[in-house]
N, C-alpha and C positions, 0 to 999 in steps of 0.2 A: 566546518560549519556550512560552507557552500554546498558540500555533498549532501548534508542533511536537508537543507532547504530545497535543493533540486529533487531529492527523493520524495520529499513531502508533496511538492507540487505534482510530480509524476503520479504519485499514489492517489491524489485527489482526482486527477483525470481518469486513471484506470478504474477507480471505484465507480465512477459514473459510467464508464464504458461497460463494466461488467454487471452492475446492479441497478443503474438508473432506470433502465427499461422496465423494471418490476413495478414501477409506479404507473406505467403506461401499457397495460396489458391489452388495450384495445387496438394497438398498432400492429400492423402486419409484421410477422417475424423477419421477413427480408428487409424491412425498413429499419428495425432495431439493430439488425446485424450491420447494415451499412452505416448507420449513425455510430454504433459502437466502434467500428473500424476507424472512422474519422476521428473519434475521440481518442482512440488508442494511438493513432499517429502522433497526436499532441503529447501523449504520455511518453512515447519514445523520444521525443525531442528534449525531454528533461531527464529521462532515465539513463540514456546512453551517456550524455555528458557527466551526469552524477557519478556513474560508475567509473568512467575514464578518469575524472578528477580525483575521486576517492582512491582509486588504485595507484595513481601517480603520487598521491600524498602518503602512501604507505599502508593503506587498508588492504587486507587480503580479499580475495573474491568471496570466501566464506564469511568474513566479517561484513562485507558490503551486503551480502544476501541476508544476514541476520539483522542488520540495521533496517533494510528494506522491509522485512517481515514484521518487525516491531512497529515501524511507522504505519504499515498497512493495517495492522490491528487497531491502532489508535484512530486512524482516518476512518476505517470501516465502522468502528463503534460509534463515532460521532455521526457518520452518515446514516447508519441504520436507525438511530434515534431521531435525528432531526429531519431527514429527508423521507425515510420510509415510515416514520412514526411507529417503529417497533419498540417494544420494551427491552431494556437491557437487564438481563437476569443475573443473579449472583453467580450461577455456574459459568456464565460467559466470562465474568470477571476472573474467576479462579483459573479457567482455561487460558485466558490471556496472560495472566501473571505467570503461569507455568511456562508459557512460550517466551515471555519476556526474560525469564531466568536464563534462557539460552544466551542472551546478550551478556550476562555476567560470566558465563563459562567461556564464551568466545573471546572476551576482552580481558579476562583476568590473566595476569602473568603467573603461570604455574612454574614452580621450581623444578 
């Protein structure tokens, strides 16, 4: 659970680092790059421990990456609707569900 929490926090920071500047198109590109790097540093402060803890608790690297991608999609969906005021369309939901199915295949114990 600690891994999931840390990955969620790291993804919130990274989503702002990657996409937050889209709301501030009047800023110089070098400024948004610098701010994004500073935000990304905070993301790494949560991402690296999350992966270390998760791997020590028995998750494989592929499983950690799958968890991270699913969390990223959830965080991004909320971010794009609430912060960027974009519409969430049905085809986005279908695409996200298909990617989330990867979680099932990554964690299901196959005989």
